[in-house]
N, C-alpha and C positions, 0 to 999 in steps of 0.2 A: 531559589534559582528561577529566573524567568525564561520560559520556553514558548516560542511561537511555532505552531504546527500548520503545515500547508499540504493539502492533498488535492492533486488534479490528475492523478494517474489514470483513473478509470472513468466511470460515468457520473462523477460528482465533482463538485468544487467546494472544498471545505477548509475552514480555518478554526483553530482553537488557541487559547492562551492559558498558560499555566503560571501561577505565581506562588513561590514558596511551597511547591509540591502539591498544590490544589488547583483544579481546573476552575478558572474564573468564568469562562464562557466558551461556547463553540457555535459555529454556524456552518451548515452544509446545504448545498443546492444540488438536486439531481439534474444533470445535463450531460449529454453525450458529446456535445461540441461547444465551441466558443469559450473554452477555459481562459484563453488569453484576454478576451474582452471582459470577462467576469471577475477574474481573480483580484486585480488591483483595486477596482471600485469597491468590491466586497471587503477587501482587507482594510481600506481606508475607513469605510463605514464602521467596520468592526473595531478598529483602533479607537475611533472617537467614542464608541459605546463603552468600551472597557477601560479606556484611559491609559493604555500602556504606551511606552515610548520605545522606538526602535533602539535607541542608544542604551537602554537598560536590559536588552536581551542578552542572555548568556549563551543561548543556543537556538537554532532553528531546526525543527524536524520536518522532513519532507519525504514523500513516497517516491521511490526511484524506479518503480515498475515491478512486475510487468503491467502493461496497460497500453494506452494509445500513445503513438509516437509524439504527437503534438502535445498531449496532456502532460506527459513526463517532462518534456522540454520546458513547458511553461512553469511547472512547479520548481524545477531545479534552477531555472534562470532567475525566478523571483527570489529564491533562497539566497543565491549568490549575490544578487544585487543588494539585498538587505544586509548581508553579512559583510560585504566589502568595506563600507564605512564604519561599521560598528564593531568589527573584529569578533562577531559572534561565531561560535562553532556551528557546523552543519552536520546533523545526524541523519543519514539516509537509511530508510527502512523499506523493505519490500511491501507492496500492497497486500501480498498474501499473508505475511506475518501479522499485519494489522487485522485482516479478516479472521485469522486464527484466534487472535486475542479476544475478539468480540464473541466468537463461538464459545470460547472458554467461559465467558461471562454468562452465556445463555444455557449451558448444559454442565455436565459433570464429567469432564474428561479424565478425572482421577481414577474413575472406575471403568472407563471405556478406552483407555489408552490415549495416544497423542491425537492431535487435530490435523487433518489434511485439508488445507485451503486449496480449492480447485476452481479455476475460472475457464470458461469456454474460449478456446483459441481458434475455433472454427476448423473446418476441413478434417474432422476426426481427431483433433488434437486438443490438449488442455494445458494450461499452466498449472504446475503443482509445486507445493512446498509443504512439508510436514514439520510441525512444531510440537515439542513436548510440553508437558504441564509446567515444566521449569522455565518456559519461554525460550528454550534453546532449540535451534534447528536440528531436526533429525535427518531430513532430506532437503538439500538445497533447492532453491527455486529452479525449475527447468521446464522445457517444452517437450511434451511426450505424447504419444498416441494414447487414446483412451484406454485400450486394453493393457498397455504398458503401465499406465498410472494405477490401474487396478492391481496389477502384479506387485508394484512397488509398495503399495499401502496395505496389502493383505497381511493381516497379523501384526501390523504396526499401528495403524490409526483406527480408533473406534468412532471418531466423530468427523464428519465431512461438512464443509461449508463452501459457499460460493456457487455461482450459477452453473459451474461444471460438475458439481457434486452429483446431481441426479444422473448425468451421463455415465459417470464412473461407477456409481452404485449398481447399475444394471449388470455390470460385469463381475460383481462380487458374489461369491457363493453365500456368505453370511450377511444378513442385513446390518446396516450401520445407521447411527443417528445422523440425520441431515438437518443442519441448522439453517433456518431462514428467518427473516423478520416477520413480525405478526401480519403485516400487510401482504406478505407473499412476495415482495420485491427481493431480488437477489441482493445479498449483502454488499455494501460498498464500504471502503475503508473509513473508519471513524476518526476524525481529526482529534477527538478527545483521547482515544486510545493511542493514537500516533504520538501525542505529547507524552503520555504516561510511559510508553515503551521507550521513547527517547530518554526520559529521565532515568529509567531503569538501566539503559545501556551506559549512560554517563556515570551512574553510580558504580557499575561493574568495571568499566574500563578507564574512567577518568575523562575530563573534558579535553585534555590535550590530544587524545586519540582521534578527535574529530576536527582537527584544525584544517585538514586537507579536504576540499569539497568532494562529495561522493560522485561517482560516475553513474550515468543512467544504466538501467538494467534492460537491455534490449535482447530478448530471447529469440526473436525471429526477424527476418528482413521485412521492410515496409511493403504494404500491399500496393502502394502507388509506385509506379515505375516511370522513369524518364523514357520518352519515345526513342526507339532505336534509330540512330542516324542512317539515312539512306545512303547506300553505296553509290558513289559517282561512277558513271559508265567509264570504261577504259578508253 
């Protein structure tokens, strides 16, 4: 099965290609803005390097959020544009469950419980999702206050990851394992793991379960607001 993975939800722009259950290649660029200008040129260059054809894709995996509003829209729009003429299924996964999968690769959650993927949502809040070692969600993705996140994961998750993990860890009585990359950068969704998780989801649920395009996961209102119309004098 051929799967193309696209991630633009957070502060990176990444692609990966899986053929017959094996990752052929992946590419990821760290950037907080400009996903719309970067993704398609990156994808075309990646396609020429790997030699895959859009018509041969069985599925497209894409991160649906939480993340930036613009980034989420870019990834989903690209996935739908590719799927429309090819009839490929679209598997939507949260950016948090992809982060959790990478944390599982870097530590041993079997002995420390589930993984809590946490990203900083600013203003004293975080995005949180807890995933078990079986890759099934224990706590659905949500936007919560930092102290509420600590209450939810206390006694549930032994491993924390994401740039919001240190914020929540300070509210926990017992220490937790906090997973970061060797460079110290906050974890970003891996397109390689996005493809692998999509393949796992298809194996469990069947390809037909993903024929309807996924919806974006917006857990908060956009920061940018339209200017309030001025009232006309009576």
